[in-house]
N, C-alpha and C positions, 0 to 999 in steps of 0.2 A: 504494499500499499504506500502511495506516495504521501510524504508529510505535508501537512497543511501550512503553508507560509503565513507568518504573522502579519507581515506587510508585503505588498507587491508592487513593484514599480515596473513601468514599461522597459524592456530590455533595449539597449543600444541608444538609449537617450544620453546625450553628453552631459556629464556632471560638472558642477563648479569646479572640482578638482582638476578634471581634464583641461578646462579653460585655463586654470592657473598654471598647469604644466605648460600649455602652449606658449603662455606669456614668458615662462621661464626659459624655455628653448629659444623663443625669439630673442630674448634678451641676451643670451649666451653668444649668439653670433654677431659679428661686427655688422654694423648698419651701413647702408649706402649713403652717399653725400659727401660733402667737403669737410665735415667735422673730423679733425685729426687731433691726437694728443700724443706727446712723447711722455713716457713714464720711467723715471729713473729711481733706482733703489741701490743705495750705497752704504757701506758700513760707516757708522758714526762713532765707534768705540764704546766699550763697556757694555755690550750686548744690544746697543741700540742701532738703528738703521735710519738713513735720511731718505725721505721719499719726496720726489719733486714730480710736479705736473707742468708741462709746457704745452699750452693749447695753440692751435692755429688761428684762432680768433677769440677775442675777448668775450667773456659770458658773465651772466648775472649770477649764476650758481653752477656748482658741479656735483652731479648725483654720483655718490660713490657706491651706491648699492644698499641692500638690506642691512638694518642696524644689528639684526639678530639679537644677541644678548647684551648689546652695548659695547662690544669688544673694542670699537674705534674710540668711544669716549673714554675708555678706561687706559687704553694703551697708545693712543695717537695724540700728539700735540702740535698745534699749528704755529709755525715760526714765522709765517708771512705777516708782517703788521697789516692790520685792518681786515684781516679774514678770520672766520671763526667756523668751527665744526658744529653743526646743529642736526638734531634728530627730530623728524616729524613724519607722521604717517607711516612708521616703520622703516624709514629709509634715512641714510645719513648724507648730508650735503655740506660742501664748502661754500659759504656765502660772505660777502663783504659786510661789515658792520654798517656801512652805509648802503642802504637798499638801492639807491640811485647809481652805485659804482658798478664797474665791471673789472674783471681781472683775466689775465691770460696765463699767469704763472703762480704756482702755490708751492710752498716748501713745508714739509711736516717732519717731525721726528717720531719714529715708530719704535716701540719697545715690544717685541713678540712675547706672547704668553699663551698658555694652554686655556682653551675656553670650554672643553668638554662638550663640543657641539655633537649633536645626534642628527645624522642625515644632512650634515653641512660640512664642507671642507674647512679644515683648520686654516687660517691665514698663514701660519708658519708651524712646523713641527721641529722642535729643537733637538739635536742630536748630541752625543757626547763628543768632546774635543772641539767644540765650537761650530759645528755645522749645523745647517738648518734646511728644511724642504719648505719652499714657499709655494702657495697657490696663487698664481697670478690673477685669478678672477676677483679676489677681494681688493686688489689694487687697480683694476681696470674699470674706469668709470663708464657711466651710461649718458647717452644724449637725452634731450628733453623728450623725444618721442619713444623713449624706452629701449632703444637698441644700444648695443656697445659702440663706443668710439671706435674709429679706425686707429688702432694703438701700435706704437712701436716702443719696445722695452730696452732699456739699458740697465743691465744688472752687473754689478761689480763685486768681486770677492776681495777679501782682505789679502794683503801681500802674502805670497807664497801659497795661496789657496786658488779653487777653481770654481767655475759655474758650469753646471752639467745638466744637459736635458736632451732627449731623443738621440742619444749617442754622440752628441756634440760636447766638447770640453774645451774651455779657454779661461784665462784669467778675468775676462769680461764678455758678456754678450752686449753688442752694440747694434742699435736699429734691428732689434730681433723681433720676430714674429713666430709664433708657434706654427710648426708645419701642418697642424691640424686646423689652424684658424680659430682655435677655441682657447679658452683658459686652460692652463696646464700646470703641472708641478715643475719647479726648478730647484735643483740642489745648489747650494753655496756653502763651500767649506773646504777642508783639507782633501786632497786627492784621495779618492775612495772607490775607485773602480774595482769591483770584485770580480774575479774570474768566474764566468758562467757561460754556458752554452745556450745561445739563443735569446738572452736577455741582457740589457744593460742594467747591471745591478749596483745599488748604493746601499750599503750596510752600515748601520749604526755601530760604532765600536762598542757600545753597551749591549748590543743584541746578543742573546746566547748564541754561541757557535753552533750548537746542535739545531737550533731553530733555523738559522740561516742556511746550514748544510741540507736540512730537510726540505726548505722552500726552494732552494736552488736546484735540488735534485728533481722535484716533481714538477716545477714550472715548464721546462723544455718538453716534457713528456706530454703534458697537458696542451700546450701550444701545438705540438705535432698531431695529437688527436683531433683537435678542434679544426685544424686546417684540412685534414682529411674528410672529417665529417661535414664540414660546411663547404668543401670544395673551393676554397679560397685561402690565400696566404695573407698574413698581415703586411701592411705596407712597409713596415720597418720592425726590427727587433725592439719589443717593448721595454720601457723603463720599469724597474722594479725597485722600489724604495722600502726597506725594512728597518723598523726602529723599535726600541724599547722606551716607552714614556715614562713610566715609574714601575717600582717593583716593591712597594711598601707592604700591601696587603698579604698576609701569609696565606699560601695555598690558592691564591686568586689566579685565575687564567682569563684574561679578557683579550679579545682579538676585535680589532677595528680595521676594516678593509675599505679602501676607496678605489674606483676606477675611473679613469678618464680615457678618451680615445688615445691608444698607444702607451698608457701609463698605468701603474698599480702602485698604490701606497698602502703598506701594512704596518699598524701600529700595535704593539703588544704591551700589556700592562700587568703587574702582579707578580708576586714572589714565586708563584707557581711555574713560571717560565724558567727559573734557575736550573732546575734538573729535567733531564729528558724523560718523559712519560708517554704512555700509549695515548691518554686523553689529549695531551698537547699535540702529538703528531696528527691525530686525526682532526684536531681544530685546524691546524696549518694546511693539511691536505684539502679539507672542505673548503676553507677560505680561498686557497689558491684556485681551486676548480671554479669556484663562483665568480671571482674577480676577473680571471682569464676568460670565463665565458662572456662576461661583458664586452671585452675586446671584440669579440666576434659578433655579438648582438649590435655593437655600435656601427656596424656596417649600414644600418638603417636607423635613422632617428625617428622620434615621434613626429607625425604630421603636423600641419599648421594649427590644428585644433587640439593638439595634445593627445596624451594617452595616460591611462591610470598606471601607477607604479607597479601594481601586481603583474603586470605583463613582463617587464623586463626584470624585476627582482625575483618573482616567482620562477620565471623562465631560466634565470642563471642558477637558481637552487637545483631545479630539475635537470638542467644540462650538466651541472658539476656532478650530481649524484650518478647520472648515466655515464659521464666520462670516467669516474673513479672505478665503476663497475667494469666498463670495457677495458680499462688498464689493469684489472685485477687487483686494484688497491682494496676495494671492498667487495664482498660477495653479493649475489643476487638476493640472497635471504636478507642481507643487511639493508640493501636498497629498498626492498619491500617493507622492511620494518621502519625505515625512515620516512616512507611515503605515509605509513599508518600514522606516525607520529606528527606528520604535518597536518594530516586531517584533523587530529585531536588538537593540535596547537591552533589550527584555524577556528575550530569551534570555541575554544576558550577565548580566543582573541576577539570574536565577534560579539559574544555576550548578548545574544537576542537582538542584535543590530545587523546591518548589512555590511558587506565589504565596502561599498561606497561611503558609508557613514565612518567605518573604522579609518579609511584613508583621509577622510575630511578632518578627523581629530588627530591625525598623524599617529596613529597606532600601527607603527610599521611592521611588527611581528605578524599582523594579519596580512599585510601585503606579501611577505615572503611565503608564509604557510599556506594561505589559500591560493595564492598564485602559483605555487609549486604543483598543487593538486590540478588546477585548471590547465597548466601546461601539459601535464601528463594525459589528461582527458583530451586535449586537442591532438596530441601525438597519437593516442589510440585511435582517435577518430580518423585521423589523416592517412595513416598507412597500416598494413597489416603487421609490420614490424614494431609498431608503437614507439618508434624512435623519437625522442624529443629533438635530437639534433637534426633529423630529417625534417621535421616540421618547421624548425627555426630556419634551416636553410632556405626552405621554400618561402616561409614567411618573409625573411629579409629579402629575397629576390622579388617577391610581389610588392613590398614596401618601397624598394629602390624605384620601381616602375611608376608607382602612385605617388612618389614625392613625400614618403613617410607613412608610418603605420598609426593605426588607431584601434580601438576596441572593436569597431565595426568590422575591420579587415580580419581581426582574430577569429571572430564568430562566423564572418562570411566564408572562411576557408573550411570551418567545421561543416557548415551548411553544405558546401560542395561535396564533401567527402562522405558525411554521414547523413546528410538529408537535413531539410529545413525544420522539421518537427524536433529532432534532437538538438540542433543547434539553438532553437528558441529556448528549450529547456535549459541548455547550458548557459546561454546569455542572461537568463534570469537570476542566475546565482549571484553576481555581484551586486545586484540591485534589490535583493530579497532579504528579509531578516526571517531566518528559519528557526523553528523551535529546536530542531536538531540538524545543524549544518553539516556535521560529520557524517551523518547518515545520508544526507542529500548527496554529498560528494562521492560517498561509496556507491550510491545508486548510478550516478553519472558515470564514475570509473567503470563499473560493470557493464553498463550499456554502451560504452563508446566503442564503435567499430566502424571501419569504412563500409559503404554500401557495396553489395554484391555486384560485380560487373554484369551488364546486360548480356543475354546469350548472344554469342557471336562477337561481342564487344571486344 
């Protein structure tokens, strides 16, 4: 018997979250037009950095981006007379004290600090020995229409140190743009190129040697697997930044992973990383499989109207589990047990609400767990093999032709392969609050299968 939903929404209706995601994606890409800015980041001594903006034309204000938890107000100091840093509407701006004035240059002093961001990139991750990994997105301003400025970066390292990104290494980057055209991670610090096969690795001197060894061993295997499964190679060897942020809590094993096109950042925390354990190895393997999956998902971005997070986050979880199974790192039995846990975690995260509502309140565990189950449902519906990589390979190809992906494309592919009736049932899940969501997911998993080919077809 099918469970009765508590609340039902029309499937495939664009949500407010999807619109917000579209605005975020649009804001990440450099906008057209003559507005340009040079962004310089230079060491100022004592752990501080000097940040300078030089604009091609005077402006009344400069939008620096979301305030997040007020990290700029706490760690950035304006040094240009007559300018001030203000926060309004959830965004930070540089503005003249005289509202009638304009400016084309601004100088600030920045002292990096850890912010404990969740689902946001840290402006800077500090490494032992004086190194740091900067995220250029928090230093790259926006035009008044919400797009990124056309920006060139000048990033200098202290004497005897290097700036490193995308396999490029120099004492300074001048007139630099990321080869992806998007915000990126940039390492500044002592020479730190770690020997690795297939990745450009920067390893924090404080990071446990065994964790670095495990990560550098599994990463090339995962890249080779995904390249074969997706039928495409990465444009270049990816950057991999591995660091230990703190190790105070006894027994604690925390793993934070971030991925950008062509780059992975892994931050470990907790005293539990001091010694090699099976639990720690499993966390590193799962994390690497998830983040490297993002590098291949990134071949197609969300479309202009955006897409919910569960598509790419849940997809990366499902892709990662499948990759580790095919590589023999985990057993098929363990992969099935993890899918069962994902269903249970999804149900616990929804708590009598819908997946849409969970994402709207930024309850990210729901995006990962529910999205993982939905990815497996789509894969089972798409082909008899039930391969998540095969579904995502074709999903990316479709998205590239369409100029991006969205929720409608995801379920349209299910309709093509498993029929419109099943697709409508699957499409209802993100928008519906079920009394027993784990049971509904199990029902969809059991029923997901491609249509039988027509006789003679």
